[in-house]
ZAMARGU-4260 file (C-alpha; in steps of 0.2 Angstrom, whole numbers, plus 5000, padded with zeros to 4 digits):
<rodrens>
0) 4800/4778/4804 | 4814/4788/4811 | 4814/4806/4814 | 4820/4816/4801 | 4813/4806/4785
5) 4801/4814/4775 | 4798/4795/4763 | 4802/4778/4764 | 4821/4780/4756 | 4825/4776/4774
10) 4841/4778/4785 | 4854/4776/4772 | 4846/4789/4761 | 4846/4800/4776 | 4862/4798/4779
15) 4869/4800/4763 | 4858/4817/4761 | 4868/4826/4775 | 4883/4826/4768 | 4876/4838/4755
20) 4875/4858/4760 | 4856/4853/4756 | 4851/4843/4769 | 4834/4840/4773 | 4825/4842/4788
25) 4808/4836/4798 | 4803/4854/4804 | 4785/4845/4812 | 4783/4827/4812 | 4770/4818/4809
30) 4765/4818/4828 | 4763/4835/4830 | 4782/4842/4838 | 4794/4855/4832 | 4808/4848/4831
35) 4824/4854/4841 | 4838/4855/4825 | 4830/4869/4817 | 4842/4882/4826 | 4856/4871/4821
40) 4853/4867/4805 | 4851/4885/4799 | 4868/4888/4805 | 4874/4875/4794 | 4864/4881/4781
45) 4875/4896/4781 | 4859/4907/4783 | 4862/4909/4801 | 4870/4928/4800 | 4861/4935/4784
50) 4850/4945/4791 | 4833/4948/4783 | 4845/4943/4767 | 4832/4926/4766 | 4814/4921/4757
55) 4804/4906/4766 | 4792/4897/4752 | 4779/4885/4756 | 4770/4871/4744 | 4752/4866/4746
60) 4742/4854/4735 | 4734/4837/4736 | 4742/4822/4739 | 4752/4813/4727 | 4750/4827/4715
65) 4771/4829/4714 | 4774/4843/4724 | 4790/4836/4732 | 4797/4834/4715 | 4791/4853/4711
70) 4801/4859/4723 | 4816/4847/4718 | 4819/4851/4703 | 4813/4871/4703 | 4826/4874/4720
75) 4835/4859/4721 | 4831/4852/4736 | 4832/4836/4741 | 4816/4831/4747 | 4808/4811/4745
80) 4797/4809/4730 | 4784/4799/4727 | 4787/4778/4722 | 4776/4777/4706 | 4772/4759/4706
85) 4767/4761/4726 | 4755/4779/4726 | 4757/4781/4742 | 4760/4798/4755 | 4777/4800/4754
90) 4779/4818/4765 | 4773/4817/4783 | 4773/4834/4792 | 4783/4848/4786 | 4800/4846/4782
95) 4814/4861/4776 | 4826/4861/4765 | 4840/4875/4758 | 4838/4878/4739 | 4853/4876/4729
100) 4865/4893/4726 | 4849/4905/4734 | 4845/4908/4751 | 4827/4902/4750 | 4819/4892/4764
105) 4807/4881/4756 | 4794/4869/4766 | 4785/4855/4761 | 4771/4853/4768 | 4759/4839/4768
110) 4746/4834/4756 | 4727/4835/4760 | 4713/4824/4757 | 4725/4809/4758 | 4719/4793/4765
115) 4731/4792/4779 | 4721/4809/4787 | 4706/4802/4783 | 4694/4814/4790 | 4707/4822/4802
120) 4705/4842/4795 | 4714/4848/4813 | 4733/4845/4804 | 4727/4853/4789 | 4722/4867/4797
125) 4736/4871/4810 | 4748/4867/4795 | 4742/4878/4784 | 4742/4893/4799 | 4760/4886/4800
130) 4764/4890/4785 | 4757/4907/4783 | 4761/4913/4797 | 4780/4909/4791 | 4780/4909/4775
135) 4782/4925/4761 | 4777/4915/4744 | 4763/4900/4745 | 4764/4888/4731 | 4749/4879/4727
140) 4753/4864/4715 | 4736/4856/4704 | 4735/4849/4688 | 4725/4857/4673 | 4712/4846/4673
145) 4710/4851/4694 | 4707/4869/4689 | 4688/4874/4692 | 4683/4860/4702 | 4682/4866/4723
150) 4689/4849/4730 | 4704/4844/4716 | 4708/4863/4715 | 4710/4864/4733 | 4696/4878/4738
155) 4694/4870/4754 | 4711/4870/4759 | 4712/4890/4752 | 4697/4895/4761 | 4707/4890/4776
160) 4720/4901/4772 | 4709/4916/4768 | 4702/4913/4785 | 4717/4911/4794 | 4724/4926/4785
165) 4709/4936/4788 | 4711/4931/4809 | 4729/4933/4810 | 4734/4950/4798 | 4715/4956/4796
170) 4720/4972/4806 | 4737/4975/4796 | 4732/4976/4779 | 4754/4979/4776 | 4757/4961/4777
175) 4756/4953/4761 | 4758/4936/4756 | 4759/4931/4737 | 4748/4912/4730 | 4757/4907/4716
180) 4747/4896/4708 | 4759/4882/4698 | 4748/4872/4684 | 4754/4856/4682 | 4754/4845/4663
185) 4747/4862/4655 | 4744/4855/4636 | 4741/4873/4630 | 4723/4870/4622 | 4718/4880/4638
190) 4726/4900/4638 | 4734/4905/4653 | 4724/4918/4653 | 4710/4910/4652 | 4716/4898/4668
195) 4719/4913/4677 | 4702/4922/4676 | 4694/4905/4683 | 4705/4902/4697 | 4706/4921/4703
200) 4686/4920/4700 | 4686/4905/4712 | 4698/4914/4723 | 4687/4930/4724 | 4671/4921/4727
205) 4681/4910/4739 | 4685/4928/4750 | 4666/4935/4748 | 4660/4918/4756 | 4671/4919/4773
210) 4663/4928/4787 | 4673/4944/4794 | 4671/4952/4807 | 4661/4968/4806 | 4676/4980/4805
215) 4685/4968/4793 | 4669/4968/4779 | 4676/4981/4768 | 4692/4972/4766 | 4695/4965/4749
220) 4707/4948/4742 | 4719/4962/4735 | 4722/4968/4753 | 4731/4954/4760 | 4737/4943/4742
225) 4742/4946/4728 | 4739/4933/4713 | 4749/4926/4703 | 4751/4911/4688 | 4763/4898/4681
230) 4762/4884/4670 | 4770/4869/4667 | 4772/4857/4654 | 4768/4837/4656 | 4785/4831/4666
235) 4785/4812/4652 | 4777/4817/4640 | 4786/4833/4634 | 4802/4833/4643 | 4812/4844/4638
240) 4799/4858/4638 | 4793/4853/4656 | 4814/4856/4661 | 4815/4872/4649 | 4798/4880/4660
245) 4807/4874/4677 | 4823/4884/4675 | 4812/4899/4669 | 4802/4899/4681 | 4818/4894/4696
250) 4825/4911/4686 | 4811/4920/4695 | 4815/4915/4712 | 4836/4917/4712 | 4835/4933/4700
255) 4828/4947/4711 | 4833/4959/4699 | 4818/4953/4686 | 4802/4963/4686 | 4793/4945/4689
260) 4802/4941/4703 | 4793/4934/4716 | 4799/4940/4729 | 4796/4957/4736 | 4801/4967/4753
265) 4779/4967/4759 | 4781/4950/4756 | 4793/4947/4768 | 4788/4942/4789 | 4805/4956/4795
270) 4810/4940/4806 | 4830/4941/4806 | 4838/4922/4799 | 4843/4919/4818 | 4828/4921/4825
275) 4818/4910/4813 | 4817/4894/4822 | 4813/4901/4836 | 4799/4911/4830 | 4792/4898/4820
280) 4792/4888/4835 | 4784/4901/4845 | 4770/4899/4830 | 4766/4883/4831 | 4766/4881/4852
285) 4752/4894/4846 | 4743/4884/4834 | 4745/4867/4844 | 4737/4876/4859 | 4720/4883/4847
290) 4726/4900/4853 | 4724/4914/4844 | 4740/4918/4835 | 4745/4935/4837 | 4762/4937/4828
295) 4766/4954/4833 | 4765/4949/4850 | 4776/4934/4844 | 4789/4946/4835 | 4791/4955/4851
300) 4793/4938/4861 | 4807/4934/4850 | 4817/4949/4849 | 4815/4945/4870 | 4822/4932/4869
305) 4835/4936/4854 | 4840/4953/4862 | 4843/4945/4877 | 4856/4931/4871 | 4867/4944/4858
310) 4868/4956/4874 | 4872/4940/4883 | 4886/4935/4869 | 4891/4953/4868 | 4894/4956/4887
315) 4903/4938/4890 | 4918/4944/4876 | 4917/4960/4886 | 4919/4953/4903 | 4932/4943/4897
320) 4941/4959/4889 | 4940/4970/4907 | 4945/4954/4918 | 4965/4954/4915 | 4962/4973/4921
325) 4953/4971/4936 | 4968/4965/4948 | 4980/4976/4943 | 4969/4992/4947 | 4963/4982/4964
330) 4983/4982/4965 | 4984/5002/4968 | 4992/5001/4951 | 4989/5013/4935 | 4986/5006/4921
335) 4991/5014/4903 | 4980/5015/4889 | 4965/5010/4900 | 4952/5023/4896 | 4954/5017/4878
340) 4955/4998/4882 | 4939/5003/4890 | 4932/5013/4875 | 4936/5000/4863 | 4926/4986/4876
345) 4912/4994/4877 | 4911/4999/4858 | 4913/4982/4854 | 4900/4975/4863 | 4887/4990/4858
350) 4893/4984/4840 | 4890/4968/4842 | 4874/4969/4847 | 4868/4981/4837 | 4874/4969/4823
355) 4863/4955/4826 | 4851/4964/4837 | 4844/4977/4825 | 4835/4966/4815 | 4821/4964/4827
360) 4809/4973/4835 | 4813/4992/4836 | 4806/4993/4854 | 4812/4979/4859 | 4830/4981/4854
365) 4831/5000/4861 | 4827/4993/4877 | 4838/4980/4878 | 4853/4990/4871 | 4850/5002/4888
370) 4852/4989/4898 | 4867/4983/4890 | 4873/4997/4891 | 4869/5001/4910 | 4879/4986/4912
375) 4894/4991/4904 | 4894/5006/4909 | 4891/4999/4929 | 4906/4985/4926 | 4919/5000/4919
380) 4916/5012/4932 | 4925/5002/4946 | 4939/5003/4936 | 4938/5020/4931 | 4934/5023/4950
385) 4949/5015/4952 | 4961/5022/4940 | 4958/5038/4947 | 4961/5033/4964 | 4978/5025/4958
390) 4983/5041/4949 | 4981/5053/4963 | 4988/5041/4973 | 5004/5040/4959 | 5003/5057/4957
395) 5004/5060/4974 | 5019/5052/4981 | 5028/5060/4962 | 5023/5077/4969 | 5031/5070/4988
400) 5046/5064/4980 | 5048/5082/4967 | 5046/5092/4983 | 5060/5080/4992 | 5072/5079/4978
405) 5070/5100/4974 | 5074/5103/4994 | 5091/5091/4992 | 5100/5107/4986 | 5110/5118/4996
410) 5100/5133/4992 | 5083/5133/4985 | 5067/5140/4984 | 5053/5131/4992 | 5040/5141/4985
415) 5046/5139/4966 | 5049/5120/4970 | 5033/5118/4978 | 5025/5128/4964 | 5029/5116/4950
420) 5028/5102/4957 | 5010/5105/4961 | 5007/5110/4942 | 5016/5094/4937 | 5007/5085/4949
425) 4989/5092/4944 | 4994/5090/4926 | 4996/5070/4924 | 4983/5069/4937 | 4971/5076/4927
430) 4980/5070/4910 | 4976/5051/4917 | 4957/5054/4922 | 4954/5062/4904 | 4963/5045/4896
435) 4951/5033/4906 | 4936/5045/4905 | 4925/5036/4892 | 4911/5047/4881 | 4893/5046/4884
440) 4895/5041/4902 | 4888/5052/4917 | 4908/5049/4925 | 4918/5066/4932 | 4933/5066/4940
445) 4929/5085/4947 | 4927/5078/4964 | 4945/5066/4965 | 4952/5080/4957 | 4946/5092/4971
450) 4950/5081/4984 | 4969/5077/4978 | 4972/5098/4978 | 4965/5097/4994 | 4977/5083/4997
455) 4991/5090/4988 | 4989/5106/4999 | 4991/5097/5015 | 5005/5090/5007 | 5014/5106/5004
460) 5009/5115/5022 | 5016/5101/5031 | 5034/5101/5019 | 5033/5120/5023 | 5031/5118/5040
465) 5044/5104/5041 | 5055/5114/5033 | 5051/5128/5043 | 5054/5116/5059 | 5070/5111/5049
470) 5078/5129/5050 | 5074/5132/5067 | 5083/5118/5071 | 5097/5124/5061 | 5095/5141/5067
475) 5095/5136/5085 | 5112/5123/5083 | 5121/5139/5076 | 5114/5149/5090 | 5119/5137/5100
480) 5138/5134/5095 | 5140/5153/5093 | 5134/5157/5111 | 5144/5143/5119 | 5162/5150/5121
485) 5158/5168/5124 | 5144/5163/5139 | 5158/5151/5146 | 5171/5166/5146 | 5158/5178/5155
490) 5154/5165/5166 | 5172/5159/5171 | 5177/5178/5173 | 5162/5179/5186 | 5165/5203/5181
495) 5152/5213/5189 | 5144/5215/5172 | 5143/5198/5170 | 5123/5196/5164 | 5128/5211/5155
500) 5140/5205/5142 | 5130/5190/5142 | 5114/5198/5137 | 5120/5207/5123 | 5128/5194/5116
505) 5113/5182/5117 | 5103/5197/5109 | 5116/5201/5094 | 5118/5183/5094 | 5097/5181/5092
510) 5095/5195/5080 | 5108/5187/5068 | 5097/5172/5068 | 5080/5181/5065 | 5088/5189/5051
515) 5092/5173/5043 | 5075/5165/5047 | 5067/5181/5037 | 5078/5180/5022 | 5075/5162/5021
520) 5057/5163/5023 | 5051/5173/5009 | 5054/5159/4998 | 5042/5149/5009 | 5029/5159/5005
525) 5025/5160/5025 | 5008/5169/5032 | 5013/5183/5044 | 5006/5174/5056 | 5016/5160/5053
530) 5032/5170/5053 | 5029/5181/5071 | 5026/5160/5077 | 5040/5156/5071 | 5050/5169/5077
535) 5042/5168/5093 | 5047/5151/5094 | 5065/5156/5089 | 5067/5169/5102 | 5062/5156/5117
540) 5073/5142/5111 | 5086/5150/5110 | 5082/5156/5128 | 5082/5139/5131 | 5099/5134/5123
545) 5105/5149/5134 | 5099/5143/5150 | 5106/5126/5145 | 5123/5133/5140 | 5121/5143/5158
550) 5116/5126/5170 | 5131/5118/5163 | 5141/5130/5169 | 5132/5131/5184 | 5130/5114/5189
555) 5137/5109/5206 | 5152/5102/5201 | 5157/5115/5188 | 5150/5131/5200 | 5162/5125/5214
560) 5177/5122/5204 | 5175/5141/5200 | 5172/5144/5218 | 5187/5135/5224 | 5196/5145/5209
565) 5191/5158/5214 | 5198/5158/5231 | 5213/5151/5227 | 5217/5165/5216 | 5216/5176/5231
570) 5219/5166/5244 | 5234/5156/5236 | 5242/5168/5227 | 5248/5186/5231 | 5244/5203/5220
575) 5254/5199/5210 | 5250/5182/5206 | 5266/5173/5215 | 5262/5158/5224 | 5263/5161/5244
580) 5275/5152/5256 | 5266/5156/5271 | 5276/5160/5286 | 5271/5160/5305 | 5272/5180/5306
585) 5260/5181/5289 | 5242/5185/5294 | 5233/5168/5286 | 5217/5172/5296 | 5214/5190/5287
590) 5218/5182/5270 | 5209/5169/5273 | 5194/5176/5278 | 5195/5191/5264 | 5196/5178/5251
595) 5182/5167/5257 | 5170/5183/5257 | 5177/5188/5240 | 5172/5172/5234 | 5153/5168/5243
600) 5149/5185/5237 | 5149/5179/5219 | 5135/5167/5224 | 5120/5180/5222 | 5128/5188/5207
605) 5128/5167/5200 | 5109/5165/5207 | 5098/5178/5196 | 5102/5183/5179 | 5098/5202/5183
610) 5111/5214/5173 | 5117/5228/5180 | 5112/5241/5165 | 5096/5238/5163 | 5093/5243/5147
615) 5103/5226/5146 | 5086/5217/5152 | 5080/5203/5139 | 5060/5196/5143 | 5050/5183/5133
620) 5030/5182/5132 | 5026/5167/5142 | 5013/5162/5130 | 5025/5159/5115 | 5022/5142/5106
625) 5037/5130/5103 | 5034/5124/5085 | 5045/5108/5089 | 5036/5102/5105 | 5019/5115/5105
630) 5024/5115/5125 | 5014/5130/5130 | 5021/5129/5146 | 5034/5141/5148 | 5036/5153/5163
635) 5049/5164/5158 | 5052/5175/5176 | 5056/5157/5182 | 5072/5155/5170 | 5078/5170/5177
640) 5085/5160/5194 | 5098/5149/5193 | 5099/5145/5209 | 5086/5146/5222 | 5090/5150/5241
645) 5091/5136/5247 | 5104/5127/5234 | 5112/5146/5238 | 5115/5141/5255 | 5120/5123/5251
650) 5132/5128/5241 | 5138/5140/5251 | 5139/5126/5263 | 5149/5116/5252 | 5162/5130/5247
655) 5165/5131/5267 | 5170/5118/5268 | 5181/5118/5255 | 5191/5134/5262 | 5192/5128/5278
660) 5202/5113/5268 | 5215/5126/5261 | 5215/5135/5278 | 5221/5121/5287 | 5233/5115/5273
665) 5242/5133/5275 | 5243/5133/5294 | 5250/5115/5293 | 5264/5121/5282 | 5268/5135/5295
670) 5270/5122/5308 | 5282/5114/5298 | 5293/5126/5296 | 5293/5130/5315 | 5297/5110/5315
675) 5315/5112/5309 | 5332/5107/5317 | 5338/5121/5329 | 5358/5124/5326 | 5365/5120/5341
680) 5362/5103/5336 | 5372/5102/5321 | 5387/5108/5333 | 5382/5092/5348 | 5385/5081/5333
685) 5403/5088/5327 | 5410/5089/5345 | 5402/5071/5349 | 5407/5063/5332 | 5426/5071/5331
690) 5436/5056/5337 | 5424/5043/5324 | 5426/5054/5310 | 5443/5056/5313 | 5448/5035/5316
695) 5441/5035/5301 | 5448/5048/5289 | 5466/5041/5295 | 5465/5021/5294 | 5452/5017/5281
700) 5457/4999/5283 | 5444/5002/5298 | 5431/5000/5283 | 5418/4988/5282 | 5421/4978/5264
705) 5403/4980/5254 | 5398/4966/5244 | 5386/4970/5228 | 5369/4958/5229 | 5367/4949/5215
710) 5349/4959/5205 | 5332/4952/5212 | 5323/4939/5200 | 5303/4938/5201 | 5298/4926/5215
715) 5292/4908/5211 | 5272/4906/5211 | 5266/4903/5227 | 5253/4888/5230 | 5238/4891/5224
720) 5217/4892/5227 | 5204/4891/5213 | 5192/4907/5214 | 5178/4909/5202 | 5176/4926/5192
725) 5156/4927/5191 | 5156/4944/5182 | 5160/4934/5166 | 5162/4917/5161 | 5163/4906/5173
730) 5174/4892/5163 | 5189/4902/5167 | 5199/4901/5183 | 5209/4914/5191 | 5222/4909/5202
735) 5225/4920/5220 | 5239/4919/5230 | 5235/4909/5248 | 5249/4922/5258 | 5246/4940/5258
740) 5250/4949/5244 | 5257/4968/5241 | 5249/4982/5230 | 5267/4977/5219 | 5260/4958/5218
745) 5251/4951/5205 | 5240/4938/5203 | 5240/4925/5187 | 5224/4920/5174 | 5230/4900/5178
750) 5221/4893/5163 | 5222/4891/5146 | 5223/4901/5134 | 5228/4915/5144 | 5242/4904/5154
755) 5251/4897/5140 | 5270/4896/5141 | 5272/4898/5120 | 5265/4914/5124 | 5274/4927/5117
760) 5268/4945/5128 | 5257/4949/5145 | 5245/4960/5147 | 5241/4965/5163 | 5224/4972/5170
765) 5220/4987/5179 | 5219/4978/5195 | 5234/4968/5193 | 5230/4951/5186 | 5243/4944/5171
770) 5236/4937/5154 | 5247/4927/5142 | 5243/4930/5126 | 5251/4929/5108 | 5256/4943/5099
775) 5251/4935/5084 | 5231/4934/5086 | 5231/4953/5094 | 5238/4963/5078 | 5224/4952/5068
780) 5211/4955/5080 | 5214/4978/5078 | 5226/4991/5070 | 5229/4998/5090 | 5239/4981/5095
785) 5248/4981/5078 | 5253/5000/5082 | 5255/4996/5102 | 5266/4980/5099 | 5277/4989/5086
790) 5283/5000/5098 | 5301/4998/5103 | 5304/4991/5119 | 5322/4988/5120 | 5324/5000/5134
795) 5314/4993/5147 | 5321/4973/5145 | 5328/4978/5161 | 5313/4984/5172 | 5308/4975/5181
800) 5291/4983/5179 | 5288/4976/5160 | 5295/4961/5159 | 5287/4944/5169 | 5295/4926/5164
805) 5304/4934/5151 | 5290/4941/5141 | 5284/4960/5139 | 5270/4965/5149 | 5257/4976/5143
810) 5250/4987/5156 | 5233/4991/5152 | 5225/5006/5164 | 5207/5006/5164 | 5203/4989/5158
815) 5198/4978/5174 | 5203/4960/5175 | 5183/4955/5168 | 5185/4967/5154 | 5201/4962/5148
820) 5195/4944/5148 | 5179/4946/5139 | 5192/4956/5127 | 5201/4942/5125 | 5189/4928/5125
825) 5181/4938/5109 | 5197/4939/5102 | 5205/4919/5103 | 5193/4906/5095 | 5179/4900/5104
830) 5166/4902/5113 | 5161/4920/5115 | 5160/4928/5134 | 5141/4929/5143 | 5139/4943/5151
835) 5121/4947/5161 | 5128/4964/5168 | 5125/4981/5158 | 5139/4988/5165 | 5150/4974/5162
840) 5141/4975/5146 | 5146/4994/5144 | 5164/4993/5149 | 5168/4978/5136 | 5160/4991/5124
845) 5171/5006/5126 | 5187/4995/5126 | 5182/4985/5110 | 5180/5005/5102 | 5195/5014/5111
850) 5203/5000/5104 | 5197/4998/5089 | 5192/4980/5090 | 5175/4985/5078 | 5170/4966/5073
855) 5169/4963/5095 | 5161/4984/5097 | 5150/4976/5085 | 5144/4962/5095 | 5143/4968/5110
860) 5133/4983/5104 | 5119/4970/5100 | 5121/4964/5117 | 5120/4981/5122 | 5104/4986/5114
865) 5095/4969/5119 | 5099/4974/5138 | 5096/4990/5136 | 5077/4988/5130 | 5074/4975/5144
870) 5081/4989/5158 | 5079/5005/5147 | 5083/5016/5161 | 5098/5008/5168 | 5105/5010/5151
875) 5101/5031/5148 | 5110/5034/5164 | 5126/5021/5159 | 5125/5030/5140 | 5126/5048/5149
880) 5138/5043/5160 | 5150/5036/5146 | 5142/5049/5135 | 5137/5040/5120 | 5123/5052/5113
885) 5115/5037/5101 | 5113/5024/5115 | 5108/5034/5126 | 5094/5039/5112 | 5091/5021/5105
890) 5089/5017/5129 | 5074/5032/5128 | 5067/5025/5114 | 5066/5009/5121 | 5058/5021/5137
895) 5043/5024/5126 | 5038/5006/5129 | 5038/5003/5147 | 5028/5015/5160 | 5044/5023/5168
900) 5033/5038/5171 | 5031/5045/5186 | 5050/5037/5194 | 5047/5025/5208 | 5059/5018/5220
905) 5072/5011/5220 | 5082/5016/5207 | 5098/5010/5199 | 5116/5017/5207 | 5121/5024/5190
910) 5102/5034/5187 | 5108/5043/5205 | 5125/5046/5198 | 5117/5058/5181 | 5112/5075/5183
915) 5096/5082/5186 | 5099/5091/5170 | 5100/5073/5161 | 5085/5067/5169 | 5075/5084/5164
920) 5080/5079/5146 | 5073/5062/5144 | 5058/5067/5154 | 5058/5081/5142 | 5060/5070/5126
925) 5047/5057/5133 | 5033/5073/5136 | 5037/5079/5117 | 5035/5059/5109 | 5018/5057/5118
930) 5012/5074/5114 | 5019/5071/5096 | 5009/5055/5096 | 4995/5061/5100 | 4994/5072/5091
935) 4996/5061/5076 | 4983/5054/5083 | 4969/5067/5084 | 4972/5071/5066 | 4955/5062/5063
940) 4952/5066/5044 | 4968/5063/5040 | 4969/5046/5046 | 4948/5046/5041 | 4958/5046/5021
945) 4968/5032/5023 | 4956/5021/5029 | 4948/5027/5016 | 4959/5021/5005 | 4963/5004/5012
950) 4943/4998/5011 | 4941/4985/4997 | 4942/4991/4978 | 4922/4984/4978 | 4917/5003/4981
955) 4906/5016/4978 | 4912/5032/4969 | 4914/5040/4987 | 4928/5025/4991 | 4915/5017/5005
960) 4913/4999/5004 | 4896/4996/4996 | 4888/4989/5014 | 4882/5007/5020 | 4882/4997/5035
965) 4900/4991/5037 | 4908/5009/5031 | 4898/5015/5046 | 4905/5003/5058 | 4922/5005/5050
970) 4922/5024/5057 | 4916/5021/5072 | 4931/5007/5079 | 4943/5023/5067 | 4936/5035/5082
975) 4936/5024/5097 | 4954/5015/5090 | 4961/5035/5088 | 4954/5042/5102 | 4959/5025/5115
980) 4979/5027/5107 | 4979/5044/5111 | 4975/5040/5129 | 4989/5026/5128 | 4999/5037/5120
985) 5002/5049/5138 | 5013/5033/5147 | 5018/5023/5130 | 5021/5034/5114 | 5026/5020/5104
990) 5023/5011/5092 | 5020/4994/5098 | 5005/5004/5108 | 4998/5008/5091 | 4998/4990/5086
995) 4991/4982/5104 | 4978/4972/5101 | 4966/4975/5120 | 4967/4994/5110 | 4960/4988/5095
1000) 4951/4970/5095 | 4941/4983/5110 | 4936/4995/5096 | 4931/4982/5085 | 4916/4974/5099
1005) 4913/4992/5105 | 4910/4996/5084 | 4903/4981/5077 | 4890/4976/5092 | 4898/4965/5102
1010) 4905/4955/5086 | 4922/4945/5089 | 4934/4949/5076 | 4933/4932/5069 | 4916/4935/5066
1015) 4920/4950/5054 | 4922/4951/5036 | 4939/4946/5029 | 4939/4963/5021 | 4936/4972/5035
1020) 4952/4962/5046 | 4963/4963/5034 | 4959/4983/5032 | 4961/4985/5050 | 4975/4977/5051
1025) 4983/4986/5036 | 4976/5002/5045 | 4986/4999/5062 | 5003/4995/5054 | 5001/5011/5043
1030) 4998/5020/5056 | 5011/5012/5067 | 5025/5016/5052 | 5019/5033/5053 | 5020/5036/5071
1035) 5039/5030/5072 | 5043/5040/5058 | 5039/5057/5067 | 5046/5050/5084 | 5062/5049/5075
1040) 5062/5070/5073 | 5060/5070/5089 | 5075/5078/5094 | 5085/5070/5113 | 5099/5081/5120
1045) 5112/5072/5129
</rodrens>
């Protein structure tokens, strides 16, 4: 017989029954196998979510006594009934169906004493045990004439039921079952009361006859069972009365408001509807294995299984809700309303669990609820911690932005700006942290708030230091501008009180600078110690400014110029300031000696800063620290020395050479005056030439005719040889005459487009090369040529030097032919010139800027920067010689990336041409950058925080990766990397050094037990790469703040 059918109706009946909501299912088949379809069937019946609002009824009785018919008529089920003609077994195993219009699951149990089972009583006992453990009400179906009989009244089966019930519920008197005896074909001759008394007496005898454990000897039948009775007329003989009684009996099952309702809370087994299938399956497994049935254990196992299922379902939905918010948190974003969402997800999951799991065993339910809550909180905790970290970052960024915005004005109160920004920052963090906090958890944001407060304080302190430095720099620049002119004047006069006047000016200007600082520092909340340090720095830096100005005015060239000027005033001019015209009788030697001695006396005066009045002396503590450079090495006494003794001797010797030249010149002037023609010579001319003069005067025809000579035109171009210009593009050829060329002759560019006959203007280089050009192209190139070509040139038309071949000539007095050629190649369409010489590039750049050729200047400047990166020292020297501060600073930055110190010969020619002070400025810049870079690398605490922030979001509450070993190794890498890179900064303080893979990988090998970088976890490599990039960017920022004096 196909599974799922309990009669001979076949597959067609079974299929048709599935269209009804009262579809039956075979719970246990005739082979004693439990079905796998009961769970889905209960859901199909609509009972899965009713909780405890359902009941289970089972029927017992002999085979072919109309049990299925009774159930179908009483509950509206669809069990198959016996074929009256064949009288064979209909129900096999145990079937279940839902009652019509009632939440009742009805079990139709295979009849007893059937011929199909014969003497096999095992299934009869097991089905009784299963039904009793599962049902609230047991219907005992019997005929009226069977009352009082042992076998006919199923007394053997009922005895089995009593024994089984005592084994299951013996120790628990709270669990009761209703035995409802339905007496069929009741004629009314024997009153129901008599039948009831007979059956009750039989039940008591059965109870007394069963063997009981010693501890249960006193238990009565009424402790475990309630007995109830109902009669039904004959179905065939009195069908109307049968149907009426059936309906009355049905109401006792369907109407729970009736006092005689068969379903009472005491009968319910306490199994939620969604767990019935699992519970029955567990009971049947116990029964099948002939083990003692422990229902409390079965109920607890059911609770564990169902609570796990319910918790898993709730957790799955919870994870789907939380998953979309993980990515923005990991990306460093602050998720608005995250706390509300987390509370809603958490509460929703718990509500879903409580709704379905609270019906099961209370201990298991509570224990599983605690487990679920722990999983929920552990899932939400990284989101909470990530939100706090992102909030802290966002608040800190806003804090910095508010401070910077507040400092943009001309006047501001620094303390007020910082205080307002800090209050806003902390309030924003606390607001977000409180919103993200979930109640009933052990989460806290106090530690994060404390860390944020420390970060804010660090930023505020750094901003105050930066503003202080900025203010000191402004004061220094103002001081430099204020003392420049007075110092230059006093040094130019070289009066005996020169140093007194200079120091007085210095002190008064310094006093104003200190007063300016103190007035502004009040709003910075600087401590007394910070003010003392800043003032000491101002005193030192202003002194350095003064000393730099003095060095500028006393450089070799400037000082020798002053000496010459002083000497000339005393030697070449008299006391009235009138220029002297020396005569032989003048005392040139005496005047020379006096002027020279007075001038040489100035050298000791300039050699040392030493005022005449001791009250004007000035001193600085050599231990004062410069805020900008942090240079502790400052020897004030050495700064008072302008010229060393050796230097003074050298200057004296050089001046003497210049003075001797003036002396020789004066002597020569007296010799030339002595060498004039004597008067007697003129007399001889008159005497000897008198006759010739008279002849001419009295005979004019003897005067030779004078014929005017024609104007001289430019000579024809000589034969030319080709000479290749190597300084510029070699595709252009310059023509040079084979014959000797005088200073006034020129050579001509003899290749297109600069020898074009259609040209309307000629450009002449400083070295006398002609370039034929077109005015239209020149005008388009630069406004300089527009203005130049618009100048009137009519007065030069007859001037041979301003015309060539009928075209106007425009001379360029400073640009060589190679420079002018390169400019024209840029201006004219075609290939740009290829220049590999930094000097040539510099000349072309200077010419382009001079003549407003902006587009050329941009191109050449880019080329200059490319070449400067390869040869920074030469580029720095050229930029200083041409007074290009931006290019000099860029070259100095390029020099940071190369190991140029200490300088080793041979050096470029341009570097030898710059002053010693300019060289010292570059060296000072390099040392300052090295010191700044090393200080940045030595701030271990700051970089530890940066490394922590770069860590993977899968981290613990301390912001470190869950793998303690990897976290420790990362910290070790950081320490080794910072030490190594700080050491390298001594010679190459550049961002490229921070990204040097040899340094990074060496630190990795030492920190990760010799592991190759490829063997590291991917997140560790990403963290290291992100950190080093961030470190290099911060280094670039701090290096940009270092000034270079040019």
